[in-house]
C-alpha positions as CSV (number, residue, x, y, z in Angstrom):
1,M,-29.5,9.9,88.1
2,T,-26.6,8.7,89.9
3,E,-28.6,8.3,93.3
4,E,-31.5,6.5,91.4
5,R,-29.1,4.1,89.8
6,G,-27.6,3.4,93.4
7,Y,-31.0,2.6,94.7
8,Y,-31.7,0.3,91.7
9,R,-28.6,-1.6,92.3
10,L,-29.3,-1.9,95.9
11,G,-32.9,-3.2,95.1
12,V,-31.4,-5.7,92.6
13,F,-28.7,-7.0,95.1
14,V,-31.6,-7.5,97.9
15,F,-33.8,-9.2,95.5
16,V,-31.0,-11.6,94.3
17,S,-30.0,-12.1,98.0
18,L,-33.6,-13.0,99.0
19,V,-33.8,-15.5,96.0
20,V,-30.6,-17.2,96.9
21,L,-31.6,-17.4,100.6
22,F,-35.0,-18.9,99.7
23,G,-33.4,-21.4,97.1
24,A,-30.9,-22.5,99.9
25,L,-33.7,-23.0,102.5
26,F,-35.7,-24.9,100.0
27,L,-32.7,-27.2,99.2
28,L,-31.9,-27.7,102.8
29,G,-35.6,-28.6,104.0
30,G,-38.2,-26.5,102.6
31,R,-39.2,-29.4,100.1
32,S,-40.8,-31.1,103.1
33,L,-43.3,-28.3,103.4
34,F,-44.7,-29.6,100.0
35,Q,-44.7,-33.2,101.1
36,S,-47.6,-35.1,102.8
37,T,-47.0,-35.8,106.5
38,F,-48.1,-38.8,108.7
39,V,-48.0,-38.5,112.4
40,F,-48.2,-41.2,115.0
41,E,-47.7,-41.3,118.7
42,T,-46.6,-43.9,121.2
43,Y,-46.5,-43.9,125.1
44,F,-43.6,-45.1,127.3
45,N,-44.0,-46.2,130.8
46,D,-40.2,-45.8,131.7
47,S,-37.5,-43.0,131.0
48,V,-36.8,-41.9,127.4
49,A,-33.4,-40.1,128.5
50,G,-31.4,-39.4,125.6
51,L,-34.2,-39.2,122.9
52,E,-34.9,-35.7,121.8
53,V,-37.1,-33.7,119.3
54,G,-35.6,-34.3,115.9
55,S,-34.1,-37.7,116.7
56,P,-34.6,-40.2,113.6
57,V,-37.3,-42.6,113.4
58,R,-36.1,-45.9,111.8
59,F,-37.7,-49.2,110.8
60,R,-35.0,-51.8,111.3
61,G,-32.3,-49.2,110.6
62,V,-34.0,-47.4,107.7
63,S,-34.9,-43.9,108.4
64,F,-38.4,-42.6,107.6
65,G,-39.0,-39.5,109.7
66,Q,-38.1,-37.8,112.9
67,V,-39.5,-37.3,116.3
68,S,-41.6,-34.2,116.6
69,A,-42.7,-34.0,120.2
70,I,-41.8,-35.5,123.6
71,Q,-44.1,-34.5,126.7
72,P,-45.8,-36.3,129.7
73,S,-49.2,-37.7,129.3
74,F,-50.7,-35.3,132.0
75,T,-49.9,-32.2,130.1
76,E,-51.5,-33.7,127.0
77,Y,-54.4,-35.9,128.2
78,E,-54.6,-35.9,132.0
79,W,-55.0,-32.3,133.3
80,D,-58.4,-33.1,134.6
81,V,-57.4,-36.6,136.0
82,P,-56.7,-36.7,139.8
83,V,-52.9,-36.9,140.5
84,G,-53.4,-40.5,142.0
85,K,-55.2,-41.8,139.0
86,R,-52.9,-40.5,136.3
87,H,-50.7,-43.0,134.2
88,D,-47.8,-40.7,134.1
89,Y,-46.7,-41.9,130.6
90,I,-44.3,-40.2,128.2
91,V,-46.1,-39.3,125.0
92,V,-43.7,-39.3,121.9
93,R,-44.9,-38.1,118.6
94,A,-43.1,-38.8,115.3
95,T,-43.8,-37.4,111.8
96,F,-43.1,-39.0,108.5
97,S,-42.6,-36.7,105.4
98,Q,-43.0,-39.0,102.3
99,S,-45.0,-38.9,99.2
100,R,-48.8,-38.7,99.2
101,E,-49.1,-42.3,97.7
102,W,-46.8,-43.5,100.6
103,I,-48.8,-41.9,103.2
104,E,-51.9,-43.4,102.1
105,R,-50.7,-46.7,102.0
106,I,-49.3,-46.4,105.6
107,R,-52.7,-45.0,106.8
108,Q,-54.6,-47.9,105.4
109,Q,-52.2,-50.6,106.6
110,A,-51.2,-49.1,109.9
111,Q,-53.8,-51.0,112.0
112,D,-53.0,-54.3,110.5
113,L,-49.2,-53.7,111.2
114,V,-50.0,-52.9,115.0
115,K,-52.1,-56.2,115.3
116,E,-49.1,-58.1,113.7
117,G,-46.7,-56.8,116.4
118,L,-45.6,-53.2,115.2
119,R,-44.0,-51.7,118.2
120,A,-42.0,-48.6,118.9
121,Q,-38.9,-48.6,121.3
122,T,-36.0,-46.3,122.0
123,Q,-32.7,-47.7,120.6
124,W,-28.9,-46.7,120.6
125,A,-27.0,-46.3,117.3
126,G,-24.1,-48.2,118.8
127,I,-22.8,-48.4,122.2
128,T,-22.3,-44.6,122.8
129,G,-24.2,-43.3,119.6
130,Q,-27.2,-41.3,119.4
131,Q,-30.5,-42.6,120.6
132,F,-33.5,-42.8,118.2
133,L,-37.0,-44.2,117.9
134,G,-37.0,-47.7,116.5
135,L,-39.9,-49.5,114.9
136,D,-39.8,-53.2,114.5
137,I,-42.1,-56.2,114.5
138,L,-42.3,-57.9,117.8
139,D,-44.4,-60.4,119.5
140,P,-47.7,-58.8,120.3
141,A,-48.5,-61.2,123.2
142,E,-45.2,-60.4,124.8
143,Y,-45.6,-56.6,124.5
144,P,-49.2,-55.6,124.7
145,P,-50.5,-52.0,124.5
146,L,-50.3,-50.0,127.5
147,P,-53.7,-49.2,129.2
148,F,-55.0,-45.6,129.0
149,D,-58.4,-43.8,129.2
150,W,-58.1,-41.1,126.6
151,K,-58.7,-40.9,122.7
152,P,-55.2,-40.5,121.0
153,K,-55.0,-37.4,118.7
154,H,-53.0,-39.3,116.3
155,L,-52.5,-43.1,115.3
156,Y,-51.3,-45.1,118.3
157,I,-48.5,-47.5,117.9
158,P,-47.8,-49.4,121.3
159,S,-44.3,-49.4,122.6
160,A,-41.8,-51.9,123.9
161,P,-39.2,-51.5,126.6
162,S,-35.8,-50.8,125.1
163,G,-33.0,-53.4,125.6
164,I,-31.2,-50.9,127.8
165,S,-34.3,-50.4,130.0
166,Q,-34.6,-54.1,130.4
167,L,-30.9,-54.6,131.3
168,I,-31.2,-51.7,134.0
169,A,-34.2,-53.3,135.3
170,N,-32.8,-56.7,135.6
171,A,-29.8,-55.0,137.4
172,Q,-32.0,-53.2,139.7
173,R,-33.9,-56.4,140.6
174,F,-30.6,-58.2,141.1
175,L,-29.4,-55.4,143.5
176,T,-32.7,-55.6,145.3
177,K,-32.3,-59.3,145.9
178,L,-28.7,-58.9,146.9
179,D,-29.8,-56.3,149.3
180,K,-32.1,-58.7,151.1
181,L,-29.6,-61.5,151.1
182,D,-28.3,-62.4,154.5
183,L,-24.5,-62.0,153.8
184,Q,-23.5,-62.7,157.5
185,A,-25.5,-66.1,157.4
186,V,-23.9,-66.9,153.9
187,E,-20.4,-66.2,155.6
188,R,-21.2,-68.5,158.7
189,N,-22.4,-71.2,156.3
190,V,-19.1,-70.8,154.2
191,N,-16.9,-71.0,157.3
192,A,-18.8,-74.0,158.7
193,L,-18.5,-75.8,155.4
194,L,-14.6,-75.0,155.2
195,Q,-14.2,-76.2,158.9
196,N,-16.1,-79.7,158.0
197,L,-14.0,-80.0,154.9
198,N,-10.8,-79.4,156.9
199,N,-11.9,-81.9,159.5
200,K,-12.7,-84.6,156.9
201,V,-9.3,-84.0,155.2
202,S,-7.4,-84.5,158.5
203,E,-9.3,-87.7,158.9
204,L,-8.1,-89.2,155.7
205,P,-5.3,-91.9,155.7
206,V,-2.9,-89.7,153.8
207,A,0.0,-92.2,154.4
208,E,-2.1,-95.2,153.0
209,L,-3.6,-93.2,150.1
210,S,0.0,-92.1,149.1
211,A,1.3,-95.7,149.2
212,E,-1.8,-96.9,147.2
213,A,-1.2,-94.1,144.6
214,S,2.5,-95.1,144.3
215,S,1.5,-98.6,143.7
216,V,-0.9,-97.7,141.1
217,L,1.7,-95.4,139.4
218,T,4.3,-98.4,139.4
219,D,1.6,-100.7,137.8
220,A,0.9,-98.1,135.3
221,H,4.4,-97.7,134.5
222,T,4.9,-101.5,134.2
223,T,1.9,-101.7,132.0
224,I,3.1,-99.0,129.7
225,G,6.6,-100.8,129.5
226,H,4.8,-104.1,128.5
227,L,2.8,-102.1,125.8
228,D,5.8,-100.5,124.5
229,A,7.5,-104.0,124.3
230,I,4.4,-105.3,122.4
231,L,4.3,-102.4,120.0
232,T,8.2,-102.7,119.2
233,R,7.8,-106.4,118.2
234,P,8.7,-107.2,114.5
235,D,5.5,-109.0,113.8
236,I,3.4,-106.0,114.8
237,P,4.2,-104.0,111.3
238,V,3.3,-107.2,109.4
239,L,0.0,-107.6,111.3
240,L,-0.8,-104.0,110.5
241,R,0.1,-104.5,106.9
242,N,-2.1,-107.6,106.8
243,L,-5.0,-105.6,108.5
244,A,-4.5,-103.0,105.8
245,Q,-4.5,-105.6,103.1
246,G,-7.6,-107.3,104.6
247,S,-9.4,-104.0,105.0
248,G,-8.7,-103.3,101.2
249,R,-9.8,-106.6,100.0
250,L,-13.1,-106.2,102.2
251,D,-13.6,-102.7,100.6
252,G,-13.1,-104.3,97.2
253,L,-15.5,-107.1,98.1
254,L,-18.1,-104.7,99.4
255,G,-17.6,-102.6,96.1
256,D,-18.1,-105.6,94.0
257,P,-21.2,-105.2,91.7
258,G,-21.8,-109.0,92.1
259,L,-22.3,-108.5,95.8
260,K,-24.8,-105.7,95.3
261,R,-26.6,-107.9,92.8
262,T,-26.8,-110.8,95.4
263,V,-27.9,-108.4,98.1
264,D,-30.7,-107.0,95.6
265,N,-31.6,-110.7,94.8
266,V,-31.9,-111.6,98.4
267,A,-34.0,-108.4,99.2
268,D,-36.1,-109.2,96.2
269,F,-36.7,-112.8,97.2
270,S,-37.3,-111.7,100.8
271,D,-39.8,-109.2,99.5
272,R,-41.6,-112.0,97.2
273,L,-41.6,-114.5,100.3
274,R,-43.0,-111.6,102.4
275,R,-45.7,-111.0,99.8
276,F,-46.3,-114.8,99.4
277,A,-46.8,-115.0,103.3
278,A,-49.0,-112.0,103.5
279,S,-51.3,-113.2,100.6
280,G,-52.2,-116.2,102.6
281,E,-50.8,-118.8,99.9
282,L,-48.2,-120.2,102.5
283,D,-51.0,-120.9,105.2
284,R,-53.0,-122.7,102.4
285,T,-49.9,-124.6,101.1
286,V,-49.1,-125.9,104.7
287,R,-52.7,-126.9,105.3
288,R,-52.6,-128.8,101.9
289,I,-49.5,-130.8,103.0
290,D,-50.9,-131.5,106.4
291,D,-54.2,-132.8,104.8
292,L,-52.0,-134.8,102.3
293,A,-49.8,-136.2,105.0
294,S,-53.1,-137.2,107.0
295,R,-54.5,-139.0,103.9
296,L,-51.3,-140.9,103.3
297,D,-51.3,-142.0,107.0
298,G,-54.9,-143.2,106.8
299,T,-54.2,-145.0,103.5
300,V,-51.1,-146.7,105.3
301,Q,-53.3,-147.7,108.2
302,D,-56.2,-149.2,106.1
303,N,-53.8,-151.3,103.9
304,R,-51.1,-152.3,106.2
305,Y,-51.7,-156.1,105.7
306,D,-51.6,-155.8,101.9
307,V,-48.3,-153.8,102.5
308,R,-46.8,-156.6,104.5
309,A,-47.6,-159.3,101.8
310,I,-46.2,-157.1,99.2
311,V,-43.0,-156.6,101.3
312,Q,-42.7,-160.3,101.7
313,D,-43.1,-160.9,98.0
314,L,-40.4,-158.2,97.4
315,R,-38.1,-160.1,99.8
316,V,-38.8,-163.5,97.8
317,A,-38.2,-162.0,94.4
318,A,-34.9,-160.3,95.9
319,D,-33.9,-163.9,97.1
320,N,-34.6,-165.4,93.6
321,I,-32.7,-162.5,92.0
322,R,-29.7,-163.2,94.2
323,T,-29.9,-167.1,93.4
324,L,-30.1,-166.1,89.7
325,S,-27.2,-164.0,90.2
326,D,-25.0,-166.8,91.8
327,N,-26.1,-169.3,89.0
328,L,-25.0,-166.7,86.4
329,K,-21.6,-166.3,88.0
330,R,-21.0,-170.2,88.2
331,N,-22.6,-171.3,85.0
332,P,-23.7,-168.5,82.6
333,A,-24.0,-170.8,79.6
334,G,-26.2,-173.3,81.5
335,V,-28.5,-170.5,82.6
336,L,-28.8,-168.9,79.3
337,L,-28.9,-172.0,77.1
338,G,-30.2,-174.7,79.4
339,G,-28.8,-178.2,80.1
340,P,-27.6,-180.8,77.7
341,P,-30.4,-182.7,75.5
342,E,-31.7,-185.9,76.6
343,K,-30.3,-188.9,74.8
344,V,-32.4,-190.2,71.8
345,Q,-33.0,-194.2,71.6
346,F,-33.0,-195.1,67.9
347,P,-34.9,-198.5,66.9
348,G,-32.7,-201.5,66.1
349,K,-29.8,-200.6,68.4
350,S,-29.1,-202.7,71.3
351,Q,-28.8,-200.8,74.7
C-alpha cells in the first residue's frame, strides 16, 4: 500500500507539473496557435544586415507581427535559373497573428494598399537600437516594385530602400567622385589663385588707401559730432513732443466716426458715379448738352440783328432811367406831381 501510494503521489505531481507547464507555454505564446495568421513577403536589392527572424514588423511604429523567414531569392525561386540571369534579391517573409476578422479585411484591402503606395523597408529603433521591418505609405512612382520572373508564394509587398542604405549609397557615390577628382590639379589651381591674389594685393596703393580711410573716418567722426550736437539741442525734445501730439491727434482724427462716414459717403458717391457712367446716362447727358449748345448757337446766329436792336433799345431805356433818376434827385416833387398850373384869365379883369 505504501508503494502504491508513492506511485500515486508521483503521478499526481507529474500531471500537475505538465498542466502548469502547458499553461505557462499557453500564456507566453501558445495562444497564437489558435489565432489566424497572414503572411506576406517582400524583396530587397540591398543588404538587410541587422534584420533577423523574430524582428518586429511595425506600421508607422505600431507592431503587428514579426519576421518569419529571411533567405536569398535563388534558394527559393531561382535554383533552375542560370547564375548570370539571377536577380539575387533577399526574400523577407513576415507573419501577422491577429483575429480572423482582421486577417480577412487585410486580405481584401492588401492589393489596394499596395497600389496606394504601401512599402516595406528596414528601419532602426533609434540610432543604435534594434532593426525592424517597417511598413509605410510612400510615393509608388518613386519606389516601384522590383522586377522578377516568378510567382510569389505569398502576398507580395514592394520594398523601399532604408534611410541608412540611401545614406551609405550617397556616401559611396561621393567617395567615388572624390577618388576620380584630380587633387594635384586642384592644388595647382589653388596655388596659382593665391599667387595672383598676392600679386594684386602688392600692387594696391596701400598708403593712399590708408590716407583715404583715415579721411573717411575723420569725416565720420565730425558728422557724428554734429549729429550729437543737433540731438542735444533743447528744441529737439519739444519737437518730439509736438510730433507725439500730432501723431495722437492724427490717430484721433482717423478714429473719428465722422471721418469714416465721410469716407463711406465719398465711396458711395464714387460708386454711384461709376454706375451712372457705366449705364450710359453720362454720355447721353453730354450729347444733350452738346445738342442744346448747338441749337442755342444757331438761334443766336439767326437772330443776331434782332438781338442788336434789342440791345440798343435796352441802352436807350437805361439812359432814360438814368435821366429820370437825376431828375428825382434834383426835383422829386416836380417829377411826382408835375409843374405849376397855368394861369387862368377871368373875364372882366384887365390884363
